[in-house]
N, C-alpha and C positions, 0 to 999 in steps of 0.2 A: 549361070556360067560366068557372066561378067563380074559378079560378086566374088566368086572363087578366084578369078584372075587378080582382082584388086587386093584380096587378102594375101595371095602369094607374093604380089609385088611389095605390099607393105611389109610382110614378114622378111623378105629378102633384103630390102633396101632401107627401110625406115624404122623397123621395130627396135633394133639394138641402139641406134643413136638416140631415138626418142626416149627409150627406157633409161639410158644413161643421164639424159637431161633431167628426167623426172626424179631420178635417185639423187642427183646432186642438188636439186632445187631446195630441199629443206636446209642443207648446209649453207647454201648461198643466202637463203633468207635469214638464218640465224646470224651469219656473219654481218649482214646488212643491219640487223637490229643492234648488234653490238657496236657497229660503226656509228650508228646514229646516236647511241648513248655516249660513247667515248668522245665523240667530236662535238657534242652538244647540239647537234641538229635536232634531235628529239630525245631529251633526257628520259622521258617516260615511255619510250618505245617498248620497253620490256616490263612495264609496270613498276612497282616499288621495290620488288625483290629480284634482282638480276640473277642471283644464284639459283633460286627456286625455279624461276622461269626457264633458265638454261637446262636444269636437271629434268624438269617435266617435258620440255620440248624434245630433248634428245631421247629420253626414255620412251615417250609416246611414239616418236618417229621410228625407233628401233622395233617396237612391238608391232606397229602397223605394217612395216615392211616385211617383218617375219610372217605375219598373217597373209600378206600378199603372196609370199613364197609358197605357203601351204595351199593357197587358192589356185595355183597354176594347174595342178593335176585335175581338180574338178572342172575347171574351165576347159581344159583340153578334152576331157571325156564327154562333157555335156555338149560342147560346140563341134568337136571333131577337128579342131584347128591345132594340129600337132606342132607347128613352128613356135608356139608360145613357150614350149619347154626349153627352147634355145636360150631364153633369158633367165631361167630359174636360178642358175648358179650366180649370175650377176646380181640378181635381187637378194639372194641369200648373203652374198658378200657385203652388200650395202647394209643389211640388217646387222651384221657383225660390226661393221664400221661405226654405225650410230650407237650400238650397244657399248663398244669400246670407248667412244667419245663420252657417252653417258657416265661410264665408270671413271674416266680420266677427269671429267669435270667435277665429279663428286670428290675424288681424292685430292684434287688440286684446289678447287674453289671452296670446298666445305671443310676439308681436313688438312690442308696445307702440306700434303705429301707425307703425313704422319701415319705410318703403317700400324703403329700401336693403336691409334684411334680407330683405324679401319677394323682391326681385329676386335677391338672392344665393341664396335657397332655390330659386327657380325655375330658376336656372342649374345648381345643384348636385344638385337632387333631381328626378328625372324625374316622380315622382308628383305633385309640386306643380305642375309645368308642365301636366300632363294635367288636373289638377283645375281650374286656372285657365282652360284652354282650354274645358273643358266649361261652366264658369260663363259665360264670355264668349258662347258659342253660345246659352246660354239667354236672354240679354238680349233679342235681337230677337224671340224667341218670346213672351216675357212682354209686351213693349211692344205687339206686334200681336195680342194675345189678345182684343181687344174686337170686337163686331159692327161698330162704326164702322170699324175698321181693315180688317176683311174687305171691307167695301164699298169702301173707299178703294183698297185694293190690287187688288181683283178676286179672285174665289175661286180661279182657277187659279194666280195668282202667290202668293197666301196659302198654298195647299196646297204649292207648291214650297218656299217658305220654311220651312214647318213640317216638311219632311223633315229639317231639321237635328236633329230629336229623335233620329234614329238614330245619327249620328256622335257626338253629345254623350253619348248613353247609353253607347256603347262607351268613350268617354274617361272617363266617370265611374266605370264599373266597373273599367277598367284602373287608374285612380287608386287605387281601393279595394284592388285586388289587389296593387299594387306597394308599398303601405304595410306589408304584413306579410311576415315572413321565410318563414313556412310558410303555404301557401295551404290554408286549411280554414275551417270555420265560416261566418260570415256572408258574407265576401268570396267564398268558393266558391259559396255558395248564390245570391248575387246574379248571379254569372257564369253559372251554370246556367240561372237563370230568364231572363236576357237572351238567352242562346243559344236557348232554346226559343221565346221570343217573336219573335226575328228569324228563326229557322228557319221558324216558322209563316208569316210574311209572305212569305218566299222561296218556300215551297211553294205558297202561295195565288197568288202572282204567276205561278209556273210553270204551275199548273193553268189560270189564266185565259188564258195565252198559247196553251195547247193547245186551248182550246175555240174552234170556228169562230165562235160567236156573239160571243165576246169580241173576236175579231180584227176582225170586221165593223163 
């Protein structure tokens, strides 16, 4: 009983601000790393390749936050703690924020805002095309993330639109996997986590189909 009260108190007063701090923390960390390098406090804070470090950091952060977004429903269903869904859209917006920064960093630091080079990369490198496709699919989800848009679209239409999170998550993880020559470490872990999260949804959908009450 006391545990339930504590969870309700946390959900009501602390969950949203703590989530915001956690989501901003990676950006603050990267900004501090750049500050150390640019001011000479620690020129090696980001290793020998600042551009590659920035790309990988932002891309990995975007994928991890996207996976956390997908983990909200399983956590809610397994624990029965419904208030966690209140932060799902905030987490999803953070995933879009870091994915957009990842793209901006690539276009700015790597390609000097040359859209011709970007197009060439998309044609020649499959993983660039997949990453761009994932980012494009995230845009309508970010734009329609407000309560006003839910009312305007209608809940059913809004829910259908936000199913785009599944193909875009697959595209994002595939983008991550194809960037490396040997699949191990973070890209492999991202793929495993996504497989588990999608597998859980398929199993849940199948179980729902088998229950007479769910069919009725």
